[in-house]
C-alpha beads as a LAMMPS data file, in Angstrom:
LAMMPS data file: protein, C-alpha beads

91 atoms
90 bonds

1 atom types
1 bond types

-500.0 500.0 xlo xhi
-500.0 500.0 ylo yhi
-500.0 500.0 zlo zhi

Masses

1 110.0

Atoms # bond

1 1 1 432.607 -303.222 -446.234
2 1 1 434.063 -303.232 -449.643
3 1 1 435.863 -306.514 -450.079
4 1 1 434.308 -308.829 -447.344
5 1 1 430.665 -309.312 -446.628
6 1 1 429.819 -309.138 -442.912
7 1 1 426.892 -311.424 -443.441
8 1 1 429.071 -314.163 -444.759
9 1 1 431.455 -313.753 -441.769
10 1 1 428.631 -313.850 -439.213
11 1 1 427.277 -316.836 -440.885
12 1 1 430.602 -318.787 -441.054
13 1 1 431.437 -317.992 -437.389
14 1 1 427.851 -318.734 -436.043
15 1 1 427.726 -315.389 -434.270
16 1 1 424.519 -313.738 -433.424
17 1 1 424.702 -310.191 -433.811
18 1 1 422.208 -307.236 -434.088
19 1 1 422.300 -304.898 -436.799
20 1 1 424.154 -302.300 -434.751
21 1 1 426.826 -305.132 -433.661
22 1 1 427.108 -305.824 -437.541
23 1 1 427.823 -302.356 -438.335
24 1 1 430.627 -302.076 -435.519
25 1 1 431.940 -305.565 -436.544
26 1 1 432.300 -304.424 -440.220
27 1 1 434.206 -301.269 -439.181
28 1 1 436.571 -303.365 -437.095
29 1 1 437.190 -305.836 -440.079
30 1 1 437.761 -302.863 -442.376
31 1 1 440.413 -301.704 -440.097
32 1 1 441.829 -304.897 -439.937
33 1 1 441.910 -305.394 -443.775
34 1 1 443.396 -301.965 -444.154
35 1 1 446.179 -302.812 -441.732
36 1 1 446.687 -306.041 -443.537
37 1 1 447.166 -303.919 -446.653
38 1 1 449.946 -302.041 -444.975
39 1 1 451.641 -305.183 -443.993
40 1 1 451.430 -306.266 -447.702
41 1 1 453.714 -303.363 -448.562
42 1 1 456.502 -304.654 -446.355
43 1 1 459.389 -306.105 -448.334
44 1 1 460.320 -309.609 -447.532
45 1 1 464.059 -309.177 -447.595
46 1 1 465.846 -307.386 -444.712
47 1 1 467.670 -304.415 -445.018
48 1 1 471.591 -305.050 -444.903
49 1 1 472.203 -303.476 -441.521
50 1 1 469.429 -305.793 -439.956
51 1 1 470.228 -308.924 -441.927
52 1 1 471.024 -311.885 -439.689
53 1 1 474.706 -313.077 -440.602
54 1 1 473.713 -316.601 -441.725
55 1 1 476.359 -316.476 -444.349
56 1 1 479.076 -315.107 -442.232
57 1 1 481.967 -317.282 -441.141
58 1 1 481.074 -319.038 -437.961
59 1 1 483.602 -318.555 -435.231
60 1 1 484.474 -322.102 -433.773
61 1 1 486.939 -323.438 -431.386
62 1 1 488.232 -326.975 -430.960
63 1 1 486.573 -329.173 -428.560
64 1 1 489.056 -330.320 -426.150
65 1 1 487.583 -332.700 -423.372
66 1 1 489.052 -332.070 -419.906
67 1 1 489.120 -334.938 -417.424
68 1 1 487.608 -334.069 -413.958
69 1 1 487.046 -336.163 -410.982
70 1 1 485.405 -335.434 -407.703
71 1 1 483.735 -337.878 -405.325
72 1 1 480.695 -335.371 -405.379
73 1 1 479.858 -336.317 -408.820
74 1 1 479.071 -339.953 -408.022
75 1 1 477.587 -339.084 -404.680
76 1 1 475.018 -336.616 -406.184
77 1 1 474.129 -338.496 -409.344
78 1 1 470.972 -340.485 -409.264
79 1 1 472.621 -343.288 -411.133
80 1 1 476.396 -343.846 -411.893
81 1 1 478.020 -346.571 -413.757
82 1 1 481.310 -347.004 -415.428
83 1 1 482.650 -343.658 -414.616
84 1 1 479.565 -341.948 -415.999
85 1 1 475.907 -340.908 -415.313
86 1 1 473.355 -343.550 -416.060
87 1 1 470.675 -341.865 -417.971
88 1 1 467.126 -343.702 -418.045
89 1 1 465.658 -344.670 -421.297
90 1 1 463.077 -342.164 -422.481
91 1 1 461.488 -344.024 -425.253

Bonds

1 1 1 2
2 1 2 3
3 1 3 4
4 1 4 5
5 1 5 6
6 1 6 7
7 1 7 8
8 1 8 9
9 1 9 10
10 1 10 11
11 1 11 12
12 1 12 13
13 1 13 14
14 1 14 15
15 1 15 16
16 1 16 17
17 1 17 18
18 1 18 19
19 1 19 20
20 1 20 21
21 1 21 22
22 1 22 23
23 1 23 24
24 1 24 25
25 1 25 26
26 1 26 27
27 1 27 28
28 1 28 29
29 1 29 30
30 1 30 31
31 1 31 32
32 1 32 33
33 1 33 34
34 1 34 35
35 1 35 36
36 1 36 37
37 1 37 38
38 1 38 39
39 1 39 40
40 1 40 41
41 1 41 42
42 1 42 43
43 1 43 44
44 1 44 45
45 1 45 46
46 1 46 47
47 1 47 48
48 1 48 49
49 1 49 50
50 1 50 51
51 1 51 52
52 1 52 53
53 1 53 54
54 1 54 55
55 1 55 56
56 1 56 57
57 1 57 58
58 1 58 59
59 1 59 60
60 1 60 61
61 1 61 62
62 1 62 63
63 1 63 64
64 1 64 65
65 1 65 66
66 1 66 67
67 1 67 68
68 1 68 69
69 1 69 70
70 1 70 71
71 1 71 72
72 1 72 73
73 1 73 74
74 1 74 75
75 1 75 76
76 1 76 77
77 1 77 78
78 1 78 79
79 1 79 80
80 1 80 81
81 1 81 82
82 1 82 83
83 1 83 84
84 1 84 85
85 1 85 86
86 1 86 87
87 1 87 88
88 1 88 89
89 1 89 90
90 1 90 91
């Protein structure tokens, strides 16, 4: 391993490894570190065609409440008072 000492990793992780396992672990860590170098090359700004339209104008509609009555609403509600559901206090 070039950048990381396998002995330090084994000591910090409280692993008990044989010399053969240490060699295998070293190779695995080298592959992981190499992959991290690949990820370092990724730009942190999105390409325009994949960019989330955060700044796009939001399409909205007016909220227009509609009154609705049905005997089933009150019959199926666990608690109903003053024309609405009684919601139990959570906190």
